[in-house]
LOVEXRO-625639 format. One record per residue: residue in one letter; x, y, z of N, C-alpha, C in turn. Coordinates in nm, 3 decimals, m for minus. Example, Ala and Ser with C-alpha at 12.3 -4.5 7.8 and 13.67 -1.06 7.14 Angstrom:
<sites>
('a', (1.319, m0.569, 0.780), (1.230, m0.450, 0.780), (1.320, m0.330, 0.780));
('s', (1.285, m0.225, 0.708), (1.367, m0.106, 0.714), (1.290, 0.003, 0.787));
</sites>
This chain:
<sites>
('x', (2.044, m3.763, m14.295), (2.175, m3.796, m14.344), (2.239, m3.895, m14.247));
('x', (2.279, m4.011, m14.297), (2.339, m4.111, m14.210), (2.489, m4.088, m14.200));
('x', (2.546, m4.140, m14.093), (2.689, m4.127, m14.073), (2.763, m4.227, m14.162));
('x', (2.864, m4.182, m14.235), (2.942, m4.276, m14.316), (3.026, m4.366, m14.228));
('x', (3.054, m4.486, m14.278), (3.133, m4.581, m14.201), (3.271, m4.593, m14.263));
('x', (3.371, m4.590, m14.178), (3.509, m4.611, m14.221), (3.542, m4.756, m14.190));
('x', (3.566, m4.834, m14.295), (3.594, m4.976, m14.275), (3.737, m5.008, m14.315));
('x', (3.799, m5.090, m14.235), (3.936, m5.133, m14.262), (3.946, m5.278, m14.216));
('x', (3.960, m5.370, m14.311), (3.958, m5.512, m14.275), (4.086, m5.556, m14.207));
('x', (4.200, m5.516, m14.258), (4.326, m5.555, m14.194), (4.395, m5.428, m14.141));
('x', (4.427, m5.432, m14.015), (4.486, m5.314, m13.951), (4.636, m5.311, m13.977));
('x', (4.680, m5.204, m14.040), (4.823, m5.181, m14.063), (4.848, m5.032, m14.046));
('x', (4.973, m4.993, m14.050), (5.005, m4.851, m14.036), (4.942, m4.771, m14.150));
('x', (4.946, m4.824, m14.269), (4.890, m4.755, m14.385), (4.739, m4.739, m14.371));
('x', (4.672, m4.847, m14.330), (4.526, m4.842, m14.315), (4.488, m4.747, m14.201));
('x', (4.562, m4.748, m14.093), (4.534, m4.659, m13.981), (4.551, m4.514, m14.022));
('x', (4.657, m4.484, m14.096), (4.680, m4.347, m14.142), (4.570, m4.303, m14.238));
('x', (4.530, m4.390, m14.329), (4.423, m4.357, m14.423), (4.292, m4.333, m14.350));
('x', (4.262, m4.416, m14.251), (4.139, m4.399, m14.173), (4.141, m4.268, m14.096));
('x', (4.256, m4.230, m14.043), (4.269, m4.105, m13.969), (4.244, m3.985, m14.060));
('x', (4.305, m3.987, m14.179), (4.285, m3.877, m14.274), (4.140, m3.870, m14.319));
('x', (4.078, m3.986, m14.344), (3.938, m3.989, m14.385), (3.848, m3.936, m14.274));
('x', (3.878, m3.970, m14.151), (3.800, m3.923, m14.037), (3.810, m3.770, m14.024));
('x', (3.928, m3.715, m14.042), (3.946, m3.570, m14.034), (3.868, m3.501, m14.146));
('x', (3.871, m3.559, m14.266), (3.798, m3.500, m14.378), (3.648, m3.502, m14.352));
('x', (3.597, m3.611, m14.297), (3.454, m3.619, m14.266), (3.415, m3.518, m14.158));
('x', (3.502, m3.498, m14.060), (3.475, m3.401, m13.954), (3.472, m3.259, m14.011));
('x', (3.565, m3.228, m14.100), (3.565, m3.096, m14.163), (3.439, m3.074, m14.246));
('x', (3.392, m3.178, m14.312), (3.268, m3.168, m14.390), (3.149, m3.139, m14.298));
('x', (3.145, m3.207, m14.184), (3.037, m3.186, m14.089), (3.039, m3.043, m14.035));
('x', (3.158, m2.993, m14.004), (3.170, m2.856, m13.954), (3.127, m2.756, m14.060));
('x', (3.163, m2.782, m14.186), (3.124, m2.689, m14.292), (2.972, m2.687, m14.311));
('x', (2.907, m2.802, m14.293), (2.760, m2.806, m14.302), (2.697, m2.725, m14.189));
('x', (2.753, m2.736, m14.070), (2.701, m2.660, m13.956), (2.718, m2.510, m13.980));
('x', (2.836, m2.469, m14.025), (2.861, m2.327, m14.051), (2.771, m2.274, m14.163));
('x', (2.749, m2.355, m14.264), (2.662, m2.315, m14.373), (2.519, m2.295, m14.324));
('x', (2.471, m2.387, m14.241), (2.335, m2.376, m14.186), (2.322, m2.252, m14.099));
('x', (2.423, m2.225, m14.018), (2.420, m2.104, m13.934), (2.425, m1.978, m14.018));
('x', (2.499, m1.984, m14.127), (2.507, m1.867, m14.215), (2.375, m1.836, m14.282));
('x', (2.295, m1.941, m14.308), (2.164, m1.920, m14.371), (2.063, m1.862, m14.273));
('x', (2.088, m1.883, m14.143), (1.997, m1.828, m14.041), (2.020, m1.681, m14.036));
</sites>
């Protein structure tokens, strides 16, 4: 599984906020995959 890329061509407050929220969502997804794998063990 490859790491997704967050791209933002023009940096603005809106783009920065959207990138931050997207980054948090991706981190939560990664944590849920780890917990799921541990639960299967």
